[in-house]
C-alpha positions as CSV (number, residue, x, y, z in Angstrom):
1,M,-27.2,-15.3,22.3
2,S,-23.5,-14.2,22.5
3,P,-21.6,-13.9,19.1
4,I,-19.9,-17.1,19.8
5,D,-22.7,-19.2,20.9
6,F,-23.0,-20.8,17.5
7,V,-19.7,-22.6,18.0
8,D,-20.3,-26.2,19.4
9,P,-17.9,-26.6,22.4
10,Q,-18.0,-30.3,21.7
11,Y,-16.8,-30.0,18.2
12,H,-13.5,-31.7,17.4
13,F,-11.2,-30.4,14.8
14,S,-9.2,-32.7,12.5
15,D,-5.6,-32.8,13.3
16,D,-4.7,-30.8,10.3
17,E,-7.2,-28.1,11.1
18,R,-6.1,-28.0,14.9
19,Q,-2.5,-27.5,13.6
20,R,-3.5,-24.7,11.4
21,L,-5.5,-23.0,14.2
22,D,-2.4,-23.5,16.6
23,R,-0.1,-21.9,14.0
24,I,-2.5,-18.9,13.5
25,E,-2.8,-18.3,17.2
26,A,1.0,-18.5,17.7
27,E,1.6,-16.0,14.9
28,L,-0.9,-13.5,16.3
29,E,0.4,-14.0,19.8
30,H,4.0,-13.6,19.0
31,G,3.2,-10.5,16.7
32,I,1.2,-8.8,19.3
33,R,3.7,-9.5,22.1
34,E,6.5,-8.0,20.0
35,L,4.7,-5.0,18.6
36,Q,2.4,-3.8,21.2
37,S,4.9,-1.4,22.7
38,I,6.9,-0.3,19.7
39,G,5.7,3.4,20.0
40,P,4.4,5.5,17.2
41,A,4.8,4.0,13.8
42,V,3.8,4.3,10.2
43,T,3.2,1.4,7.9
44,V,4.6,1.6,4.3
45,F,3.3,-0.6,1.5
46,G,4.6,-1.1,-1.9
47,S,6.0,-3.4,-4.5
48,A,8.8,-6.1,-3.7
49,R,9.8,-5.8,-7.3
50,S,10.9,-2.1,-7.4
51,S,14.6,-1.7,-8.3
52,V,17.1,0.3,-6.2
53,Q,17.1,2.8,-9.1
54,S,13.5,3.3,-9.2
55,W,11.8,6.6,-8.1
56,E,9.7,4.8,-5.6
57,Y,12.7,3.1,-3.9
58,V,14.5,6.4,-3.8
59,S,11.3,8.2,-2.4
60,A,10.5,5.3,0.0
61,Y,14.1,5.5,1.4
62,A,13.8,9.2,2.0
63,L,10.4,8.8,3.6
64,G,11.8,6.1,6.0
65,K,14.8,8.4,7.0
66,T,12.5,11.3,7.6
67,L,10.1,9.4,9.7
68,A,13.0,8.1,11.8
69,E,14.4,11.5,12.3
70,R,11.1,12.6,13.6
71,G,10.9,9.7,16.1
72,I,8.5,7.5,14.2
73,G,9.1,3.8,13.5
74,V,8.7,2.3,10.1
75,I,6.7,-1.0,9.6
76,T,6.8,-2.9,6.3
77,G,6.1,-6.2,4.8
78,G,9.9,-6.9,5.3
79,G,10.7,-7.8,1.8
80,P,12.7,-6.2,-1.1
81,G,11.9,-3.2,-3.1
82,V,9.8,-0.5,-1.6
83,M,9.7,-2.4,1.7
84,E,13.4,-2.5,1.9
85,A,13.9,1.1,0.9
86,A,11.7,2.4,3.8
87,N,13.2,0.0,6.2
88,R,16.8,1.1,5.0
89,G,15.9,4.7,5.4
90,A,14.8,4.3,8.9
91,L,17.5,2.0,10.0
92,E,20.3,4.1,8.5
93,A,18.7,7.2,10.4
94,G,18.9,5.3,13.8
95,G,15.2,4.6,14.0
96,L,13.0,1.6,14.5
97,S,12.7,-0.6,11.3
98,V,10.2,-3.3,11.6
99,G,9.6,-5.9,9.0
100,L,6.8,-8.5,8.9
101,N,8.0,-10.9,6.2
102,I,5.6,-13.5,4.6
103,T,7.2,-16.9,3.8
104,L,6.8,-17.7,0.1
105,P,8.0,-20.5,-2.1
106,K,9.8,-17.8,-4.1
107,E,10.5,-14.1,-4.6
108,Q,10.4,-12.7,-1.0
109,Q,13.2,-13.0,1.6
110,P,13.6,-10.5,4.5
111,N,15.5,-7.6,3.7
112,P,18.8,-6.9,5.6
113,Y,17.6,-3.5,7.0
114,L,15.4,-4.6,10.0
115,S,15.9,-3.8,13.8
116,M,13.0,-6.1,14.4
117,G,11.9,-9.0,12.1
118,L,9.1,-11.3,12.3
119,E,8.1,-14.3,9.8
120,F,4.5,-15.2,8.9
121,R,2.9,-18.1,7.2
122,Y,-0.4,-16.5,6.7
123,F,-1.2,-13.3,4.7
124,F,-4.1,-12.5,7.0
125,T,-2.2,-12.5,10.4
126,R,0.7,-10.4,8.9
127,K,-1.9,-8.0,7.5
128,F,-3.7,-7.6,10.8
129,L,-0.4,-6.7,12.4
130,L,0.7,-4.4,9.7
131,I,-2.6,-2.4,10.3
132,R,-2.9,-2.9,14.1
133,Y,0.1,-1.0,15.3
134,A,0.4,1.9,12.7
135,L,-0.9,5.3,13.2
136,G,-0.7,6.2,9.6
137,F,-0.2,4.4,6.2
138,V,1.7,5.3,3.1
139,A,1.4,3.3,-0.2
140,F,3.6,3.4,-3.1
141,P,2.9,1.7,-6.4
142,G,2.7,-2.1,-6.1
143,G,0.7,-5.1,-7.3
144,F,-2.0,-7.2,-6.0
145,G,-0.6,-7.4,-2.5
146,T,-0.4,-3.5,-2.2
147,T,-3.9,-3.1,-3.6
148,D,-5.3,-5.7,-1.3
149,E,-3.7,-3.9,1.7
150,L,-5.1,-0.5,0.4
151,F,-8.6,-1.7,0.0
152,E,-8.6,-3.5,3.3
153,L,-7.8,-0.4,5.1
154,L,-10.4,1.5,3.3
155,T,-13.0,-1.2,4.2
156,L,-12.0,-1.1,7.8
157,M,-12.3,2.6,8.1
158,Q,-15.4,2.8,6.0
159,T,-17.1,0.3,8.3
160,G,-15.8,1.7,11.6
161,K,-13.7,-1.3,12.3
162,L,-10.6,0.8,12.4
163,D,-10.6,4.5,13.6
164,K,-9.7,6.9,10.8
165,R,-6.0,7.3,10.2
166,P,-4.1,9.0,7.3
167,I,-3.9,6.9,4.1
168,I,-1.5,8.5,1.7
169,L,-0.8,7.3,-1.9
170,V,2.4,8.4,-3.4
171,G,2.5,8.3,-7.1
172,T,-0.2,10.3,-9.0
173,E,0.5,8.7,-12.3
174,F,0.2,5.2,-10.9
175,F,-2.7,5.6,-8.6
176,D,-4.9,8.3,-10.2
177,P,-6.4,5.7,-12.8
178,L,-7.3,3.4,-9.9
179,L,-9.1,6.2,-8.1
180,Q,-10.8,7.4,-11.2
181,F,-12.2,3.8,-11.6
182,V,-13.6,4.0,-8.1
183,R,-15.2,7.4,-8.9
184,D,-16.5,6.3,-12.3
185,Q,-17.8,3.0,-11.3
186,M,-18.1,2.4,-7.6
187,V,-19.2,5.9,-6.6
188,R,-21.4,6.5,-9.7
189,Q,-23.2,3.2,-9.2
190,H,-23.6,3.9,-5.5
191,Y,-21.4,0.9,-4.3
192,V,-19.4,3.4,-2.1
193,G,-20.1,7.0,-1.0
194,P,-18.3,9.9,-2.4
195,L,-17.2,10.8,1.0
196,D,-15.3,7.5,1.3
197,L,-12.6,8.9,-1.0
198,D,-11.9,11.6,1.5
199,L,-10.0,8.9,3.6
200,I,-7.2,9.1,0.8
201,T,-4.6,11.7,0.0
202,L,-2.9,11.3,-3.4
203,T,0.5,13.2,-3.8
204,D,4.0,13.0,-5.2
205,D,5.3,15.3,-2.5
206,L,7.0,13.8,0.4
207,D,6.7,17.0,2.4
208,E,3.0,16.6,2.0
209,V,3.1,13.0,3.1
210,I,4.8,14.1,6.4
211,T,2.4,17.0,6.9
212,R,-0.7,14.7,6.3
213,L,0.7,12.1,8.7
214,F,1.1,14.7,11.4
215,C,-2.5,15.8,10.9
216,C,-3.3,12.7,12.8
217,P,-3.7,14.0,16.4
218,R,-2.8,10.7,17.9
219,L,0.5,10.4,16.0
220,S,1.3,14.1,16.9
221,K,0.6,13.4,20.5
222,E,2.6,10.2,20.8
223,V,5.6,11.7,19.1
224,G,5.5,14.7,21.4
225,D,5.1,12.4,24.4
226,N,8.2,10.4,23.4
227,S,10.4,13.3,22.6
């Protein structure tokens, strides 16, 4: 039996469900078509609520600028805050600045620092594309969305659904309690293995972020091939 044999080919979806499926397919198809040839890129996660004066905005801007100067594109969720900062740094340095914005009733509008912007209705299609075309991931402090993205990455790599790529958390004061919870509860009770935490680098140093990203052979190779 093939993995899809359980689907009845004669099954008829309701009009509402068919429209939903069509929208999902259209989002994925459009996103894949636009992103599949963008070249080496890093996805930056973080809060939409960080102010321009916050340390994480300033740091994300510097990171985006440095990545662009090294020939690496920046992908974000396309909104304000940390996302805007990373996009702004990349764009102002002349690099590729990609934003995958989610349509929400309030709070998030696309930031103005995008050389490529895509709109999404569904979080899961957007998240697939945030992950699919990045060779490394950097997370700044954020809320439920940032945490969801981080733990999905860990799950995908832990289970072998995604090849291992750098995951770097910037902000020791913010992230250390979260990682301590993982150690004290998840690892101690054997829900995850101690080596799973080796997937993560925690730092406050942007130079270390760049060094860790370039430890990824595929990223180093693609940047070298494009230089």
